[in-house]
C-alpha positions as a Markdown table, in Angstrom:
| # | Residue | x | y | z |
|---|---|---|---|---|
| 1 | Met | 11.5 | 100.2 | 70.3 |
| 2 | Ser | 14.4 | 100.1 | 67.8 |
| 3 | Asn | 12.4 | 100.8 | 64.6 |
| 4 | Asn | 12.7 | 104.0 | 62.7 |
| 5 | Tyr | 9.3 | 105.1 | 63.9 |
| 6 | Phe | 7.0 | 104.4 | 66.9 |
| 7 | Asp | 3.2 | 104.7 | 66.6 |
| 8 | Phe | 1.2 | 106.1 | 69.5 |
| 9 | Arg | -2.6 | 106.5 | 69.6 |
| 10 | Gln | -2.7 | 110.0 | 68.2 |
| 11 | Phe | 0.7 | 110.6 | 66.8 |
| 12 | Thr | 3.8 | 108.9 | 65.3 |
| 13 | Ile | 7.4 | 109.5 | 66.4 |
| 14 | Cys | 10.0 | 109.1 | 63.7 |
| 15 | Gln | 13.4 | 108.4 | 65.2 |
| 16 | Asp | 15.9 | 107.5 | 62.4 |
| 17 | Lys | 17.9 | 110.7 | 62.9 |
| 18 | Cys | 18.0 | 110.5 | 66.7 |
| 19 | Ala | 20.8 | 108.9 | 68.7 |
| 20 | Met | 18.4 | 108.1 | 71.6 |
| 21 | Lys | 15.2 | 106.4 | 70.5 |
| 22 | Val | 11.7 | 106.3 | 72.1 |
| 23 | Asn | 12.1 | 104.6 | 75.4 |
| 24 | Thr | 10.2 | 103.7 | 78.5 |
| 25 | Asp | 11.7 | 106.4 | 80.6 |
| 26 | Gly | 10.4 | 109.1 | 78.3 |
| 27 | Val | 6.9 | 107.6 | 78.0 |
| 28 | Leu | 6.7 | 107.2 | 81.8 |
| 29 | Leu | 7.8 | 110.7 | 82.5 |
| 30 | Gly | 5.4 | 112.2 | 80.0 |
| 31 | Ala | 2.5 | 110.2 | 81.2 |
| 32 | Trp | 3.2 | 110.9 | 84.9 |
| 33 | Ile | 3.3 | 114.7 | 84.7 |
| 34 | Asp | 0.5 | 116.6 | 86.2 |
| 35 | Ala | 0.0 | 119.3 | 83.5 |
| 36 | Asp | -3.5 | 120.5 | 84.4 |
| 37 | Gly | -3.8 | 124.2 | 84.0 |
| 38 | Thr | -0.4 | 124.8 | 82.5 |
| 39 | Gln | -0.1 | 127.4 | 79.8 |
| 40 | Trp | 3.6 | 127.4 | 79.0 |
| 41 | Ile | 5.8 | 124.3 | 78.9 |
| 42 | Leu | 9.5 | 123.8 | 78.3 |
| 43 | Asp | 11.0 | 120.4 | 77.3 |
| 44 | Val | 14.8 | 120.4 | 77.9 |
| 45 | Gly | 16.7 | 117.9 | 75.7 |
| 46 | Thr | 13.6 | 117.0 | 73.7 |
| 47 | Gly | 15.3 | 114.4 | 71.5 |
| 48 | Thr | 12.6 | 113.0 | 69.2 |
| 49 | Gly | 10.1 | 115.5 | 70.6 |
| 50 | Leu | 8.2 | 112.7 | 72.4 |
| 51 | Ile | 7.5 | 114.4 | 75.7 |
| 52 | Ala | 6.6 | 117.7 | 74.2 |
| 53 | Ile | 4.1 | 116.0 | 71.9 |
| 54 | Met | 2.7 | 113.9 | 74.7 |
| 55 | Leu | 2.1 | 117.0 | 76.8 |
| 56 | Ala | 0.5 | 118.8 | 73.8 |
| 57 | Gln | -1.9 | 115.9 | 73.5 |
| 58 | Arg | -3.5 | 116.5 | 76.9 |
| 59 | Thr | -3.1 | 120.3 | 77.4 |
| 60 | Thr | -3.8 | 123.5 | 75.6 |
| 61 | Ala | -0.3 | 124.9 | 76.5 |
| 62 | Leu | 2.2 | 126.5 | 74.3 |
| 63 | Ile | 5.4 | 124.3 | 74.3 |
| 64 | Asp | 9.0 | 125.1 | 73.7 |
| 65 | Ala | 11.4 | 122.2 | 73.1 |
| 66 | Val | 15.2 | 122.6 | 73.2 |
| 67 | Glu | 17.6 | 120.2 | 71.7 |
| 68 | Ile | 21.4 | 120.6 | 71.2 |
| 69 | Asp | 21.9 | 118.0 | 68.5 |
| 70 | Gln | 21.0 | 119.3 | 65.1 |
| 71 | Asn | 19.7 | 116.1 | 63.6 |
| 72 | Ala | 17.6 | 115.4 | 66.7 |
| 73 | Ala | 16.2 | 119.0 | 66.7 |
| 74 | Glu | 15.3 | 118.7 | 63.0 |
| 75 | Gln | 13.5 | 115.3 | 63.7 |
| 76 | Ala | 11.7 | 116.7 | 66.7 |
| 77 | Arg | 10.5 | 119.6 | 64.5 |
| 78 | Gln | 9.3 | 117.2 | 61.9 |
| 79 | Asn | 7.5 | 115.1 | 64.4 |
| 80 | Ala | 5.9 | 118.1 | 66.0 |
| 81 | Glu | 4.8 | 119.5 | 62.6 |
| 82 | Ala | 3.2 | 116.1 | 61.7 |
| 83 | Ser | 1.3 | 116.0 | 65.0 |
| 84 | Pro | -2.2 | 117.4 | 65.5 |
| 85 | Trp | -0.8 | 120.0 | 67.8 |
| 86 | Tyr | 1.9 | 121.4 | 65.4 |
| 87 | Asp | 0.7 | 125.0 | 66.0 |
| 88 | Arg | 1.6 | 124.9 | 69.8 |
| 89 | Ile | 5.1 | 123.3 | 69.7 |
| 90 | Thr | 8.3 | 125.2 | 68.8 |
| 91 | Val | 11.6 | 123.4 | 68.6 |
| 92 | Tyr | 14.8 | 125.2 | 69.2 |
| 93 | His | 18.2 | 123.9 | 68.1 |
| 94 | Ala | 20.4 | 125.2 | 71.0 |
| 95 | Ser | 22.0 | 124.1 | 74.2 |
| 96 | Phe | 19.8 | 124.7 | 77.3 |
| 97 | Gln | 22.4 | 127.1 | 78.6 |
| 98 | Glu | 22.3 | 129.2 | 75.4 |
| 99 | Phe | 18.5 | 129.1 | 75.4 |
| 100 | Ala | 18.2 | 130.0 | 79.0 |
| 101 | Leu | 20.4 | 133.0 | 78.7 |
| 102 | Lys | 18.5 | 134.4 | 75.7 |
| 103 | Thr | 14.9 | 133.7 | 76.5 |
| 104 | Thr | 12.7 | 136.1 | 78.6 |
| 105 | Ser | 10.0 | 133.4 | 79.0 |
| 106 | Arg | 9.0 | 131.9 | 82.3 |
| 107 | Tyr | 7.4 | 128.5 | 82.3 |
| 108 | Asp | 4.6 | 126.9 | 84.3 |
| 109 | Leu | 6.2 | 123.5 | 83.7 |
| 110 | Ile | 9.7 | 122.4 | 82.8 |
| 111 | Val | 10.5 | 118.8 | 82.0 |
| 112 | Ser | 13.7 | 116.9 | 81.2 |
| 113 | Asn | 14.7 | 113.3 | 80.7 |
| 114 | Pro | 18.4 | 114.2 | 81.2 |
| 115 | Pro | 21.5 | 112.3 | 80.2 |
| 116 | Tyr | 22.6 | 110.2 | 83.2 |
| 117 | Tyr | 25.3 | 107.7 | 82.3 |
| 118 | His | 28.1 | 109.7 | 84.1 |
| 119 | Asn | 30.4 | 106.7 | 84.6 |
| 120 | Ala | 29.4 | 104.5 | 81.6 |
| 121 | Leu | 31.9 | 103.8 | 78.8 |
| 122 | Lys | 31.8 | 106.4 | 76.1 |
| 123 | Ser | 29.9 | 105.4 | 73.0 |
| 124 | Ile | 31.6 | 105.3 | 69.7 |
| 125 | Thr | 29.5 | 107.9 | 68.0 |
| 126 | Lys | 29.7 | 111.5 | 69.2 |
| 127 | Ser | 25.9 | 112.1 | 69.0 |
| 128 | Arg | 25.1 | 109.0 | 71.1 |
| 129 | Thr | 27.7 | 110.0 | 73.6 |
| 130 | Ala | 26.2 | 113.5 | 74.0 |
| 131 | Ala | 22.8 | 112.0 | 74.4 |
| 132 | Arg | 23.8 | 109.4 | 77.0 |
| 133 | His | 26.3 | 111.3 | 79.0 |
| 134 | Ala | 26.0 | 114.5 | 81.0 |
| 135 | Val | 28.5 | 116.1 | 78.6 |
| 136 | Ser | 26.8 | 119.3 | 77.3 |
| 137 | Leu | 24.3 | 119.5 | 80.1 |
| 138 | Asp | 25.2 | 118.3 | 83.5 |
| 139 | Tyr | 22.7 | 118.0 | 86.4 |
| 140 | Gln | 23.8 | 121.3 | 88.0 |
| 141 | Asn | 23.2 | 123.3 | 84.9 |
| 142 | Leu | 19.8 | 121.7 | 84.4 |
| 143 | Ile | 18.9 | 122.6 | 88.0 |
| 144 | Asp | 20.3 | 126.2 | 87.9 |
| 145 | Tyr | 18.8 | 127.2 | 84.6 |
| 146 | Ser | 15.5 | 125.5 | 85.3 |
| 147 | Glu | 15.1 | 127.4 | 88.5 |
| 148 | Lys | 15.8 | 130.6 | 86.6 |
| 149 | Leu | 13.1 | 129.9 | 84.0 |
| 150 | Leu | 10.4 | 128.6 | 86.3 |
| 151 | Ala | 7.4 | 130.8 | 87.0 |
| 152 | Pro | 6.8 | 131.5 | 90.7 |
| 153 | Glu | 4.2 | 128.7 | 90.8 |
| 154 | Gly | 6.0 | 126.5 | 88.2 |
| 155 | Lys | 7.0 | 122.9 | 88.5 |
| 156 | Leu | 10.1 | 120.9 | 87.4 |
| 157 | Tyr | 9.8 | 117.3 | 86.4 |
| 158 | Val | 12.8 | 114.9 | 85.8 |
| 159 | Ile | 13.5 | 111.2 | 85.7 |
| 160 | Val | 16.9 | 110.1 | 87.2 |
| 161 | Pro | 18.6 | 106.8 | 88.2 |
| 162 | Phe | 17.2 | 105.7 | 91.6 |
| 163 | Asp | 20.7 | 105.3 | 93.0 |
| 164 | Ile | 21.5 | 109.0 | 92.6 |
| 165 | Ser | 18.1 | 110.4 | 93.4 |
| 166 | Asp | 18.9 | 111.4 | 96.9 |
| 167 | Val | 21.9 | 113.4 | 95.8 |
| 168 | Phe | 20.0 | 114.9 | 93.0 |
| 169 | Ile | 17.2 | 116.0 | 95.4 |
| 170 | Asp | 19.8 | 117.6 | 97.7 |
| 171 | His | 21.3 | 119.6 | 94.8 |
| 172 | Val | 17.8 | 120.8 | 93.8 |
| 173 | Cys | 17.0 | 121.9 | 97.3 |
| 174 | Leu | 20.0 | 124.1 | 97.3 |
| 175 | Asn | 18.2 | 126.1 | 94.6 |
| 176 | Glu | 15.1 | 126.3 | 96.8 |
| 177 | Leu | 13.1 | 123.9 | 94.8 |
| 178 | Tyr | 11.5 | 121.1 | 96.8 |
| 179 | Val | 10.0 | 117.6 | 96.1 |
| 180 | His | 6.2 | 117.5 | 95.9 |
| 181 | Arg | 5.8 | 114.1 | 94.4 |
| 182 | Cys | 8.0 | 111.2 | 93.6 |
| 183 | Met | 7.6 | 107.7 | 92.1 |
| 184 | Lys | 10.0 | 104.8 | 92.4 |
| 185 | Val | 10.1 | 102.7 | 89.2 |
| 186 | Arg | 10.9 | 99.0 | 89.0 |
| 187 | Ser | 11.2 | 96.9 | 85.8 |
| 188 | Thr | 9.7 | 93.9 | 87.7 |
| 189 | Ala | 8.5 | 93.4 | 91.2 |
| 190 | Ser | 11.5 | 91.2 | 92.0 |
| 191 | Lys | 14.1 | 93.8 | 91.1 |
| 192 | Gln | 15.3 | 96.9 | 93.0 |
| 193 | Pro | 14.0 | 100.3 | 91.8 |
| 194 | Ser | 15.9 | 101.6 | 88.8 |
| 195 | Arg | 14.4 | 105.0 | 88.3 |
| 196 | Met | 12.9 | 107.9 | 90.3 |
| 197 | Ile | 10.5 | 110.3 | 88.8 |
| 198 | Leu | 10.4 | 113.6 | 90.6 |
| 199 | Glu | 8.2 | 116.7 | 90.8 |
| 200 | Phe | 9.7 | 119.9 | 92.3 |
| 201 | Ser | 8.2 | 123.3 | 93.1 |
| 202 | Arg | 9.2 | 126.3 | 95.1 |
| 203 | Glu | 6.8 | 125.4 | 97.9 |
| 204 | Lys | 8.2 | 123.4 | 100.7 |
| 205 | Lys | 6.2 | 120.2 | 101.5 |
| 206 | Tyr | 6.8 | 118.3 | 104.7 |
| 207 | Arg | 5.7 | 115.0 | 103.4 |
| 208 | Pro | 6.0 | 114.6 | 99.6 |
| 209 | His | 3.5 | 112.2 | 98.0 |
| 210 | Ser | 5.5 | 109.0 | 97.3 |
| 211 | Ser | 4.4 | 106.1 | 95.1 |
| 212 | Glu | 5.9 | 103.1 | 93.3 |
| 213 | Leu | 5.3 | 101.6 | 89.9 |
| 214 | Thr | 6.3 | 98.2 | 88.4 |
| 215 | Ile | 6.5 | 98.0 | 84.6 |
| 216 | Met | 6.5 | 94.3 | 83.8 |
| 217 | Leu | 5.1 | 91.2 | 85.4 |
| 218 | Asp | 7.7 | 88.8 | 86.7 |
| 219 | Asp | 6.4 | 85.7 | 85.1 |
| 220 | Ser | 5.8 | 87.1 | 81.6 |
| 221 | Arg | 6.7 | 89.9 | 79.2 |
| 222 | Ser | 3.4 | 91.6 | 79.9 |
| 223 | Tyr | 2.9 | 95.1 | 81.2 |
| 224 | Thr | 1.4 | 95.5 | 84.7 |
| 225 | Glu | -2.1 | 96.9 | 85.0 |
| 226 | Glu | -0.7 | 100.0 | 86.8 |
| 227 | Tyr | 1.7 | 100.7 | 83.9 |
| 228 | Lys | -1.1 | 100.2 | 81.3 |
| 229 | Asn | -3.4 | 102.5 | 83.2 |
| 230 | Leu | -0.7 | 105.2 | 83.4 |
| 231 | Thr | 0.0 | 105.1 | 79.7 |
| 232 | Val | -3.4 | 104.2 | 78.3 |
| 233 | Glu | -3.8 | 107.6 | 76.6 |
| 234 | Tyr | -0.7 | 107.0 | 74.5 |
| 235 | Tyr | 0.0 | 103.3 | 73.7 |
| 236 | Leu | -2.0 | 101.5 | 71.0 |
């Protein structure tokens, strides 16, 4: 996924201007979201615009996409305009904090594939550092402002490293948002989970629905059937 573009079934993502390219995390998150009935969606830290466009493909919602990096925002705008759903996606070049303080909109669905390399070595380039580290948008800001912008029945979706997922959930619960669904993600069956995808809403649920997904078969470089079934609407 290191080319300057990535072809999906119904759209193409150009990524030569973006620090963070199309990756499995974004595709998984976009495909896993339950977007049925949503009318207004917010994609926080849209990057290439991938998740916003994925959601546009299978909904009739109006979608706002926020991106702090100017080059990435411009590329996301170009990708959205080149897609069949260009008239339903609006890209904003702004920090999430700035956007949240100015907008009066309330969203049925907020999604973010947030920066998570808190303790990783800083990258050489400033744009890649901002994309990979919780520099301009830390988890608490993401949680606080998402809660502010969610409609009463709205849902928040994120993908986070598995080893911090319990702490992340605890922080979200302090904002009175609660887990409804979660999915552990493993790269192969023999490895420990590396990611957790989470769905939150304001409604408390005693037993959230929990599932697991393995991306690759251990004995080959082939995708598992469960991964192919989840992403079938998007991958060629």
